[in-house]
Steps between C-alpha positions, in 0.01 A plus 500: 500500500425842653788743537536849634514775229837607650645159393433537125770490239527587128404204281287341775164355389205590715117459506321827549124552455474146354751589222849365451771767486870527470659789685690709244622758753393635831583787725441551874387856564506663844343848465568768764140479615270200494579132479748323276384331183644289217482600138508199271521449125337167424480288185187290465629156396181407328439809297850651481371843604703709741336698778631732771334533834571598863430269798501545876792333676267312736342274231602139453552367147498145374820377333423278202709192425588505126660181362762539230560210270796493248374403156617496139313649198411230248279659230213740423161342428251759373444755777685294761865440580588150624762459778639183649605419853846343467461283809181315421444598132156640582393754242317828565329729251500877568302743290670781309256739676650409840858516363452845338816664360716211642416298186747720313784334695391135517695272271519123470680330790506820718501420874251713690321492837120459518329659806203323662267603782286211632512330163418815297769607247583864563767541229865436423838648585751523211875492550630857528709476180457255211705426189322527163602473137447797272302373200448827315671845500625761260873510416695788659509812285852635441552853620230477765717569800268686724549408868300202609340457158256209504290293259216253531572129526245219506581211729388136472180565701388772255573778745670810357769660716732802445864387464833673421592525130773235519251218576432280196257229402578162652681651800400413855405786732392525858176680586374610843152348543410774756497788250544321162822685420823380340765424765804365315637258246488140621 
């Protein structure tokens, strides 16, 4: 579906130069002299790279229809992660290469969203915050009362996160999957 460049929105998926992009952010610019243009920051959904470019306002762009399917993580099999569609129990394998750093936050039973474009798997969307169990951390040291003192804690996926000193092994914590940082106790 072709749309006018003035109708774009952040998060929209478009096809430009035969590549599939998600608009990260855009800005309409109307200089004092000359014609208006649009500056866009685009994320290539196949490679993950981010590019910034300017476009004339008279061009038409193609809006891409991306399907989003809720799925549940089952298990890791070698270099692939296996997810299941809860409606029809169909299973899908996604390579760790495509998942990238998101593998740090995938745990058994986690509900995620798989994104497809014309049958091609583009990647997954994790919940914004997820609860994990701390499986390894140092005990708090008495007398260490510096403001916002933190220590390393390993969660059930093997990921190491900085947590406040009062967090102990076996406790449940909430981590933001956007930046991989401790959010709160569960």
